[in-house]
N, C-alpha and C positions, 0 to 999 in steps of 0.2 A: 576363520570366517566361512571360507570356502567349503570347508569341511562338513558344516551343518546342512547347507543345501544339497549336498552329494549324499549325505547321511540319509535325509529325508526322502529323496529320489530313490536310493536303493531300498530302504523300507517299503516304500509304495510299491515298487515293482515287485519286490518279494511277496507282498501282500496280495497281489494281482496275478501271480504265476499260480497255476493248479499244482495242488500237493499230490505227489504220488503215494500211493498207499505203500506200506513198508514190504519187503520181500517177505513171504511166507517163512516159517520155521520148522512147523511140523510136518510130517510125511502126507497126512491127510490134505492140508492146505496147499502143500506143493503139487500133490496130485490133481487137485482141484483147478489149479492155475494152468498146469499142464494140459489137463482136458479142454478148459476154455481156449487155449493157443491152438490145440489140435481142431479144434472145431472151427475157430475162425479162420485161420491159416489155410486150411484144406478140406476138412472132411464135409462143412457145410456145401461148399462148392461142389466137392465130388458127388456126394449124394444128389444134390438138386440136378446135376448132369445126368447121372445114372439112371434116376428115378424117372427123369423126363424120357429117356431112351426107351425104357422098358415100359412105362405107362402108355407111350405111342404105340408100341408093339401089341400090347394086351388090348387097348382100346380097339385096334383095328381087328383082332380077333372077333371082337363082339359086334363091329360094324359089319362085318363079313356075315354074321348070323342075323343081320337086320335091325340092331340096336342104333338107335340114332348116335352120332358121333358125341354129342355133348352129354346124353346119358351114359353112353359107354365110358367116357372117362371117369364121371362120376362114381359108377360101380366100380371101376378098376381101383379107384383111390380109396374108396371104403373099404373095399375088399383087402388092400394091401397095407392100409396106413399102420396097423401094428407091427407087419413086417419090416416096413421102412424103419420105424422108431428102433425096434430090436436090432436091426442089423447096423444102424448108424451108430449105436451104442456099443455093439461088438466091434466095430471097426475102431472108434475112439479107445476103447479098452486095450485093444492090440497097438495103437500108435502111441499111447501115453509113455509106456515103459521105453520106448525107442527115443522119444524126444527128450525124455529125462536121461537117458544116457548120452546123449550127444549136447545138451544144453545143460549150465548151471541154473540153480535156482534164481539167480540175479538176471541171467540171460532170458530165462522163459518169462520173468517178470517184466523185462525190458520189451521183449517181441511182442507180448499180450498188450502192454501198453500202446505200442506202435500199432498193432492190428486193431486196435479200437478208435483210432484217429480216422478222420473223413478221408484223407488221402490214401491210407492203406485199404480203407473198404472200396475206394474208386479203384486202386490198384488191382485189387482181387476181382472186381467185377468186370475190368476191361483188359485185363491179361490175356484172357483167352482171344478175344478179338485181335489184340495186337499180334499174339503169335500166328493166328491164321492169317493176317494180313501180310506178315512178313515171311511166311512159309516159302512162297516161290522164289523169293530173293534168296533166302538163306540156303535153299537147296542149290541154287545156281552158284552161288558165292562159294560153297562147299566144294563143289565140283571143281571150280576155277581154282581154287586154294590147293586142292588135290594135285590137279594136273601142273600147277606152277611148281608144287613141292617136288614131284616126281622128276619133273623136267631138270631142276636144279640139281639134284642127286644124278641124273643120268649123264646131263652134260658136264658136271665137275668130274666125274670118275670114268667118262667114255663108255659106259655101260652100253652095250649094242653096237658099237662101233668097232668093226675088225677087218 
């Protein structure tokens, strides 16, 4: 009698769980998944940061020539958009074989599934700020650890005591 309610509950839970697509088996499909993983895990953020930096520099060149800031930024983006797209694709194409050499098809599939979740998207978005916020502490911690490490060796082996 207890088995029936448990079976019904399990079937309901199974029906509500999202279904993962199967791991691709063709090289073309594997490359496509690896490309998506490269884009969501690394290159979209890298391109955004890099383009932002250079867009600002290029826009400054135009504003120094008397072009209004907003117009300068629009002109720069219109001019370099094809370059951005081509360079992003070139970066992705260089990284896909590297990802494929370090991850199995199953691992790429699992990572891609993870990076498409809201928590992974947030992690990708806030990680640079977390790194920046912790940079000073990590630098001081590293120096402290280095000093403590060397002191342990010096004290243990009497280095410099003669």
